[in-house]
C-alpha positions, 0 to 999 in steps of 0.5 A: 716366390715369383720367377720367370716368364718363358715362351714354350719355344724358349722353354724347349730351346733352353730347358736346362737353364729353366730347370736350374732356375726351378732347382734354385726355387724359382717358378717358371710361367710358360706361355704360348701365344701370349697366354699362360699354359703352365708352370714349373714349380719347385717340388716343395712348393707343389707339395705345400700347395697340394697339402693345403688343398687337401687340408681344406677338404679334409677339415670339413665335416660333411656327408659325401653322399649328400654332397654328391647328390647335391652336385648331381642335382645342380648339374642336371637341374633337378628340382624337388 
C-alpha cells in the first residue's frame, strides 16, 4: 500500500504522527533535498519482502563456489 511522502525534517519534527501511519499499514517515503533516502514500512511488509527475496535465492539450484568464482572473474576482468 502506498502511503505518504515526508521530508527528513517533517519526519524529525512529527515522528509520532508518521509512526502512527506506519502502524496503520502505510508506507512513509522519506526525502531529503527532493530525493528519496529511505522508507518506513510496516513490519509485515518488510517480512514479506525479505521472504520473497530469499525464496527466489533459495529456489535456485546452483553451485555457490562456481557462482563466487564467476563473480570474482567478472569483477577483476579475468579471462581464461
